[in-house]
C-alpha positions as CSV (number, residue, x, y, z in Angstrom):
1,X,55.2,95.7,92.8
2,X,54.6,98.4,90.2
3,X,51.5,98.2,88.1
4,X,52.0,97.3,84.5
5,X,55.0,95.1,84.7
6,X,54.9,91.7,83.1
7,X,53.8,88.8,85.3
8,X,57.0,87.0,84.5
9,X,58.9,89.6,86.4
10,X,57.3,88.3,89.6
11,X,58.6,84.8,88.8
12,X,62.1,86.0,88.2
13,X,62.0,88.2,91.3
14,X,61.2,85.1,93.4
15,X,63.8,82.8,91.8
16,X,66.5,85.4,92.1
17,X,65.6,86.2,95.7
18,X,66.2,82.7,96.8
19,X,69.3,82.3,94.7
20,X,70.8,85.4,96.3
21,X,69.8,84.0,99.7
22,X,71.9,81.0,98.8
23,X,74.9,83.1,97.5
24,X,74.9,85.7,100.3
25,X,74.4,83.2,103.0
26,X,77.5,81.4,101.9
27,X,79.4,84.6,101.2
28,X,78.6,86.1,104.7
29,X,80.1,83.0,106.3
30,X,83.1,82.3,104.1
31,X,85.9,84.5,105.5
32,X,84.8,83.8,109.1
33,X,84.6,80.0,108.3
34,X,88.1,80.1,106.8
35,X,89.7,82.1,109.6
36,X,87.8,80.7,112.6
37,X,87.0,77.1,111.6
38,X,89.7,76.2,109.1
39,X,92.3,78.5,110.9
40,X,93.5,80.3,107.8
41,X,95.4,83.6,108.2
42,X,93.7,86.8,107.0
43,X,95.7,87.2,103.8
44,X,95.2,83.6,102.8
45,X,91.5,83.6,103.6
46,X,91.0,86.9,101.7
47,X,92.9,85.4,98.8
48,X,90.6,82.4,98.7
49,X,87.6,84.6,99.0
50,X,88.8,86.8,96.2
51,X,89.5,83.9,93.9
52,X,86.1,82.4,94.6
53,X,84.2,85.6,94.0
54,X,86.2,86.6,90.9
55,X,85.5,83.2,89.4
56,X,81.8,83.4,90.3
57,X,81.5,86.6,88.3
58,X,83.8,85.4,85.5
59,X,81.8,82.3,84.9
60,X,78.8,84.1,83.3
61,X,81.1,84.9,80.3
62,X,80.9,81.3,79.4
63,X,77.4,80.7,80.7
64,X,75.9,83.6,78.7
65,X,77.7,82.5,75.5
66,X,76.5,78.9,75.9
67,X,72.9,80.1,76.6
68,X,73.0,82.3,73.5
69,X,74.3,79.6,71.2
70,X,72.9,76.4,72.6
71,X,70.8,76.0,75.7
72,X,68.6,79.1,75.8
73,X,68.2,81.2,78.9
74,X,65.5,79.1,80.6
75,X,67.4,75.8,80.5
76,X,70.6,77.5,81.6
77,X,68.9,79.0,84.7
78,X,67.5,75.6,85.7
79,X,70.8,73.8,85.2
80,X,72.8,76.5,87.0
81,X,70.5,76.5,90.0
82,X,70.6,72.8,90.5
83,X,74.4,72.7,90.3
84,X,74.6,75.6,92.8
85,X,72.5,73.7,95.3
86,X,74.6,70.6,95.0
87,X,77.7,72.8,95.6
88,X,76.2,74.2,98.9
89,X,75.5,70.6,100.1
90,X,79.1,69.5,99.2
91,X,80.5,72.1,101.6
92,X,78.8,70.2,104.4
93,X,81.7,67.7,104.2
94,X,83.4,70.0,106.7
95,X,86.9,70.0,105.3
96,X,88.9,72.4,103.1
97,X,88.7,69.9,100.2
98,X,84.9,69.7,100.4
99,X,84.8,73.5,100.7
100,X,86.8,74.0,97.5
101,X,84.8,71.4,95.7
102,X,81.5,73.0,96.7
103,X,82.8,76.4,95.8
104,X,83.8,75.1,92.3
105,X,80.3,73.7,91.7
106,X,78.7,77.0,92.9
107,X,80.9,78.9,90.4
108,X,79.8,76.6,87.5
109,X,76.1,76.9,88.5
110,X,76.3,80.7,88.9
111,X,77.8,81.0,85.5
112,X,74.6,79.7,84.0
113,X,72.1,81.2,86.4
114,X,73.2,84.8,87.1
115,X,73.6,86.4,83.7
116,X,70.8,84.5,82.0
117,X,68.0,85.3,84.5
118,X,68.9,89.0,84.1
119,X,68.7,88.6,80.3
120,X,65.2,87.1,80.6
121,X,64.2,90.2,82.6
122,X,65.3,92.4,79.7
123,X,63.5,90.3,77.2
124,X,60.2,90.8,79.0
125,X,60.2,94.5,77.9
126,X,60.0,95.9,74.4
127,X,62.9,98.1,73.1
128,X,62.4,101.7,74.3
129,X,59.9,100.7,77.1
130,X,60.4,103.3,79.9
131,X,59.3,100.7,82.4
132,X,62.5,98.7,81.8
133,X,64.7,100.5,84.3
134,X,61.9,100.4,86.9
135,X,61.5,96.6,86.2
136,X,65.2,96.0,86.8
137,X,65.1,98.0,90.0
138,X,62.2,95.9,91.2
139,X,64.2,92.7,90.2
140,X,67.1,94.2,92.1
141,X,64.9,94.4,95.2
142,X,64.4,90.7,94.9
143,X,68.1,90.2,95.0
144,X,68.4,92.2,98.1
145,X,65.4,90.7,100.0
146,X,67.3,87.4,99.5
147,X,70.5,89.0,100.7
148,X,68.7,90.5,103.7
149,X,67.3,87.1,104.7
150,X,70.8,85.6,104.3
151,X,72.4,88.2,106.5
152,X,69.8,88.3,109.3
153,X,69.2,84.6,109.4
154,X,71.4,82.2,107.5
155,X,74.8,83.7,108.2
156,X,74.2,84.4,111.9
157,X,72.7,80.9,112.4
158,X,75.9,79.5,110.8
159,X,78.1,81.7,112.9
160,X,76.3,80.9,116.1
161,X,75.1,77.3,115.9
162,X,77.6,75.8,113.4
163,X,78.7,76.7,109.9
164,X,77.1,73.5,108.5
165,X,73.7,74.9,109.4
166,X,74.3,78.0,107.4
167,X,75.6,76.3,104.3
168,X,72.8,73.7,104.4
169,X,70.1,76.3,104.7
170,X,71.7,78.2,101.7
171,X,71.4,75.0,99.6
172,X,67.7,74.6,100.6
173,X,67.1,78.2,99.6
174,X,68.6,77.6,96.1
175,X,66.2,74.6,95.6
176,X,63.3,76.9,96.5
177,X,64.4,79.4,93.9
178,X,64.6,76.7,91.2
179,X,61.1,75.4,92.2
180,X,59.6,78.9,91.8
181,X,61.3,79.3,88.4
182,X,60.1,75.9,87.1
183,X,56.5,76.4,88.3
184,X,56.3,79.9,86.9
185,X,57.7,79.2,83.4
186,X,54.3,79.8,81.8
187,X,54.4,83.4,82.8
188,X,57.7,84.1,80.9
189,X,55.7,84.5,77.6
190,X,58.0,82.1,75.7
191,X,61.2,84.1,76.4
192,X,64.3,82.2,77.1
193,X,64.0,79.4,74.6
194,X,67.0,78.4,72.5
195,X,67.6,80.4,69.4
196,X,68.5,77.2,67.5
197,X,66.7,74.0,68.7
198,X,68.9,72.0,66.4
199,X,72.0,73.2,68.2
200,X,70.4,72.2,71.5
201,X,69.7,68.7,70.3
202,X,73.2,68.3,68.9
203,X,75.3,70.0,71.6
204,X,73.1,70.2,74.7
205,X,74.4,67.1,76.5
206,X,78.0,68.1,75.7
207,X,77.5,71.5,77.3
208,X,76.1,69.9,80.5
209,X,78.8,67.3,80.7
210,X,81.6,69.7,79.8
211,X,80.4,72.2,82.4
212,X,80.5,69.6,85.2
213,X,84.0,68.5,84.0
214,X,85.2,72.1,84.7
215,X,84.6,71.6,88.4
216,X,88.0,69.9,89.1
217,X,89.8,72.7,87.1
218,X,88.1,75.3,89.2
219,X,89.1,73.4,92.3
220,X,92.7,73.6,91.2
221,X,92.4,77.3,90.5
222,X,91.0,78.1,94.0
223,X,93.4,75.8,95.8
224,X,96.6,76.5,93.9
225,X,96.0,79.6,91.6
226,X,97.4,82.0,94.1
227,X,100.6,79.9,94.6
228,X,101.4,79.5,90.9
229,X,102.8,82.9,89.7
230,X,104.1,84.2,86.4
231,X,105.7,87.6,85.9
232,X,104.8,88.4,89.5
233,X,101.1,87.7,89.1
234,X,99.0,84.7,90.1
235,X,97.4,82.3,87.6
236,X,94.0,83.7,88.3
237,X,95.1,87.2,87.2
238,X,96.3,85.8,83.8
239,X,93.1,83.9,83.4
240,X,91.0,87.0,83.9
241,X,93.3,88.9,81.5
242,X,92.8,86.2,78.9
243,X,89.0,86.4,79.3
244,X,89.1,90.2,79.1
245,X,91.0,90.1,75.8
246,X,88.6,87.5,74.4
247,X,85.5,89.5,75.5
248,X,86.8,92.8,74.3
249,X,87.8,91.4,71.0
250,X,84.3,89.9,70.4
251,X,82.5,93.0,71.6
252,X,84.6,95.3,69.4
253,X,84.4,93.0,66.4
254,X,80.6,93.0,66.7
255,X,80.6,96.8,67.2
256,X,82.6,97.4,64.0
257,X,80.5,95.0,62.0
258,X,77.5,97.4,62.4
259,X,77.0,101.1,61.8
260,X,78.6,103.9,63.8
261,X,75.7,103.7,66.3
262,X,76.3,100.1,67.2
263,X,80.1,100.8,67.4
264,X,79.7,103.8,69.7
265,X,77.3,101.9,72.0
266,X,79.7,99.0,72.4
267,X,82.6,101.5,73.2
268,X,80.5,103.2,75.9
269,X,79.6,99.8,77.3
270,X,83.2,98.9,77.6
271,X,84.1,102.2,79.2
272,X,81.4,101.9,81.8
273,X,82.5,98.3,82.5
274,X,85.8,99.8,83.6
275,X,84.2,102.3,86.0
276,X,82.0,99.4,87.2
277,X,85.2,97.7,88.4
278,X,86.1,100.8,90.5
279,X,82.8,100.8,92.3
280,X,82.6,97.2,93.1
281,X,86.2,96.8,94.1
282,X,85.4,99.3,96.9
283,X,81.9,98.0,97.6
284,X,82.9,94.4,97.9
285,X,85.1,94.9,100.9
286,X,81.8,94.0,102.7
287,X,82.7,90.3,102.6
288,X,86.3,90.7,103.6
289,X,88.0,93.7,105.2
290,X,84.7,95.2,106.4
291,X,83.5,92.0,108.0
292,X,86.8,91.6,109.8
293,X,86.7,95.3,110.7
294,X,83.3,94.7,112.2
295,X,84.5,91.7,114.1
296,X,87.5,93.5,115.6
297,X,86.8,97.2,115.6
298,X,83.1,97.9,115.8
299,X,81.1,98.1,119.0
300,X,78.3,95.7,118.0
301,X,76.4,95.9,121.3
302,X,72.7,96.9,121.0
303,X,71.5,96.9,124.5
304,X,72.3,93.4,125.8
305,X,72.5,91.9,122.3
306,X,75.8,91.6,120.5
307,X,75.3,91.5,116.8
308,X,77.4,88.8,115.1
309,X,80.0,90.2,112.8
310,X,78.4,88.4,109.8
311,X,75.1,90.1,110.5
312,X,76.5,93.6,110.0
313,X,76.2,92.9,106.3
314,X,72.4,93.2,106.7
315,X,72.5,97.0,106.4
316,X,73.0,97.0,102.6
317,X,70.1,94.8,101.6
318,X,67.8,96.4,104.3
319,X,68.6,99.8,102.7
320,X,67.9,98.5,99.3
321,X,64.5,97.3,100.4
322,X,63.8,100.7,102.0
323,X,65.0,102.8,99.1
324,X,64.6,100.5,96.1
325,X,60.9,101.1,95.4
326,X,61.5,104.9,95.8
327,X,64.3,104.8,93.3
328,X,62.1,102.8,90.9
329,X,59.5,105.5,91.0
330,X,62.0,108.3,90.9
331,X,63.5,107.2,87.6
332,X,60.1,107.0,86.0
333,X,59.0,110.4,87.3
334,X,62.3,112.1,86.3
335,X,62.0,110.5,82.8
336,X,58.5,111.8,82.4
337,X,59.8,115.3,83.2
338,X,62.8,115.0,81.0
339,X,65.2,115.3,84.0
340,X,66.4,111.7,84.4
341,X,70.2,111.8,84.7
342,X,72.1,110.0,81.9
343,X,73.5,106.5,82.6
344,X,77.1,107.8,82.8
345,X,76.1,110.6,85.2
346,X,74.3,108.0,87.4
347,X,77.5,105.9,87.4
348,X,79.6,108.8,88.4
349,X,77.2,109.8,91.3
350,X,77.2,106.2,92.5
351,X,81.0,106.0,92.6
352,X,81.2,109.3,94.5
353,X,78.8,107.9,97.1
354,X,80.8,104.7,97.7
355,X,83.8,106.9,98.3
356,X,82.0,109.2,100.8
357,X,80.9,106.0,102.7
358,X,84.6,105.2,103.4
359,X,85.2,108.8,104.5
360,X,82.4,108.3,107.1
361,X,84.5,105.4,108.5
362,X,87.6,107.8,108.6
363,X,85.6,110.2,110.7
364,X,84.3,107.3,112.9
365,X,87.8,106.1,113.5
366,X,88.6,109.5,115.1
367,X,85.8,108.9,117.7
368,X,86.9,105.4,118.8
369,X,89.3,106.6,121.6
370,X,91.4,104.1,123.5
371,X,88.9,101.2,123.0
372,X,89.6,101.0,119.3
373,X,85.9,100.4,118.8
374,X,83.9,102.5,116.3
375,X,80.2,103.0,117.1
376,X,77.9,100.8,115.0
377,X,76.0,103.8,113.6
378,X,79.1,104.8,111.6
379,X,79.1,101.5,109.8
380,X,75.3,101.9,109.3
381,X,75.9,105.3,107.7
382,X,78.7,104.0,105.5
383,X,76.4,101.2,104.2
384,X,73.6,103.7,103.6
385,X,75.9,105.7,101.2
386,X,77.1,102.5,99.6
387,X,73.5,101.4,99.1
388,X,72.3,104.6,97.5
389,X,75.4,104.6,95.3
390,X,74.6,101.0,94.3
391,X,71.0,102.0,93.3
392,X,72.5,104.7,91.1
393,X,74.7,102.1,89.3
394,X,73.9,98.4,89.6
395,X,70.3,98.0,88.5
396,X,70.9,100.7,85.9
397,X,73.9,98.8,84.7
398,X,71.9,95.6,84.2
399,X,69.3,97.5,82.2
400,X,72.0,99.3,80.2
401,X,73.6,96.1,78.9
402,X,70.2,94.9,77.5
403,X,69.9,98.3,75.8
404,X,73.4,98.9,74.4
405,X,74.2,95.3,73.3
406,X,73.1,93.9,69.9
407,X,70.0,91.8,70.6
408,X,71.5,88.6,69.2
409,X,74.4,88.7,71.7
410,X,72.7,90.0,74.8
411,X,73.7,86.9,76.8
412,X,77.3,87.2,75.9
413,X,77.3,91.0,76.6
414,X,75.7,90.3,80.0
415,X,78.5,87.8,80.6
416,X,81.0,90.5,79.7
417,X,79.3,92.8,82.2
418,X,79.7,90.2,84.9
419,X,83.4,89.8,83.9
420,X,83.9,93.4,85.1
421,X,82.5,92.2,88.5
422,X,85.1,89.4,88.4
423,X,87.9,92.0,88.0
424,X,86.3,93.9,90.8
425,X,86.5,90.9,93.1
426,X,90.1,90.4,92.3
427,X,91.0,94.0,92.9
428,X,88.8,94.0,96.1
429,X,90.9,91.1,97.4
430,X,94.2,92.9,96.6
431,X,92.9,96.0,98.5
432,X,91.7,93.9,101.4
433,X,95.1,92.2,101.7
434,X,96.6,95.6,102.4
435,X,95.1,95.3,105.9
436,X,97.3,92.1,106.4
437,X,100.3,92.2,108.6
438,X,102.9,89.4,108.5
439,X,103.1,86.2,106.5
440,X,99.6,84.9,105.9
441,X,98.0,87.8,107.7
442,X,98.1,86.0,111.0
443,X,99.4,89.0,113.0
444,X,96.3,91.1,112.3
445,X,94.1,89.1,114.6
446,X,96.8,89.4,117.3
447,X,96.9,93.3,117.2
448,X,95.1,95.3,119.8
449,X,91.9,97.0,118.7
450,X,93.6,100.4,118.6
451,X,96.4,99.0,116.4
452,X,94.1,97.2,113.9
453,X,91.8,100.2,113.8
454,X,94.7,102.4,112.5
455,X,95.4,99.8,109.8
456,X,91.8,99.6,108.6
457,X,91.0,103.3,108.8
458,X,94.1,104.2,106.8
459,X,93.0,101.9,104.0
460,X,89.4,103.1,104.0
461,X,90.4,106.7,104.1
462,X,92.7,106.4,101.0
463,X,90.0,104.4,99.2
464,X,87.4,107.1,99.9
465,X,89.5,110.0,98.6
466,X,90.6,108.2,95.4
467,X,87.1,106.9,94.7
468,X,85.4,110.3,95.1
469,X,87.9,111.7,92.6
470,X,87.3,109.0,90.1
471,X,83.5,109.5,90.4
472,X,83.8,113.3,89.8
473,X,86.0,112.6,86.8
474,X,83.3,110.4,85.2
475,X,80.6,113.0,85.9
476,X,82.8,115.5,84.1
477,X,82.9,113.4,80.9
478,X,79.3,112.1,81.1
479,X,77.9,114.4,78.4
480,X,80.1,113.1,75.5
481,X,79.6,109.5,76.6
482,X,75.8,110.1,76.6
483,X,76.0,111.4,73.0
484,X,77.8,108.2,72.0
485,X,74.8,106.1,73.3
486,X,72.6,107.6,70.5
487,X,69.4,108.0,72.4
488,X,69.7,105.1,74.8
489,X,68.4,106.3,78.2
């Protein structure tokens, strides 16, 4: 790790690494478990996956707010991690009901863990510290080491030897992350304690109990939220819209309470949250359409070894580990020379790269021939572009929130940032369902490789062209957005 970073960063790096091992281990198996073990059709499985991942990223809206107001970030992280581990072990029940119950517990736990550990990272650095972006990039490498371990070990073990082994190992990983965090609390320099100890004493137990009571409600949303519709949209869509209205109202109210600098920064934050949805809606096909594409239309033979479909997700975290430290150094060097691209410009470049990745698959589809199988290296190239795009956008986004948000509501703003990911997951599921054919998507698996290839490549090509255009548009307006950030870099 880079010299000069706070020691607490190492603790948060380790805790987040194991939490992501837990999350990505479960994510890598989920669609395959639903389609192959629980015999769901593609469309239904993708819908369940989309509901789960959307709620996972919506939960930090509440978790960040409750940490700001009552628990403090440190207690929120510990509580969230324990609940996530319990959720993984619940899935071992082996039925759809236990799966939904475990997913619901993971959602609650993630709501407290995810946003608040990122907030503690930001608190370790003073305002204006040029090391902050580098620190978040290093932290982001911890995320992806965990994801790599999940995709090369946990997901393939589950797919090969039994899904219960994968889910169980994910739960053990989460316990390891909490242990690292608890043992390393002394290195956090007192950051993460509750702003109002009296509020903790008065409302702390209520927050814990109320959060656990939300698990049955989340169960109902996952199980029935897609089936209950209003004005042509599912219940989950309206829940996300309600959260969006609430978050935008609070952010704008806070922005207009302050001077024009605070107001402009909040507006930029909201604009970039919108572009964040575009990036991740395309990127997060990894757990759904890209995994099924790899299963059905990618030649995964490496010599005599056939890579499991779930293991193809290893490309992204592996590239992060390869390139992450280089990007961490790059941002510091460019900043020292006054040539560091602005945050909006980095976002635009990241979106362009994710679009180019899909155009690589469009080219790869032309080489498949009668077999309908795309060479594995095309998938590897696509993930490389997705990864470099991610490094332009995601760790920078985490750092950006801690810079643009008023200090007293950093947790709530981080929750709002993760709400943009929730919309991304919802949109990602809508896009992935476009590969479905027939009621429930059952017919997709029955298509020949050549027929399913045409379906996937058509979707990926359209996504690529549209996304490149959106990224170029953001780059074109990056200068006025940068001015509205009033010196934040």
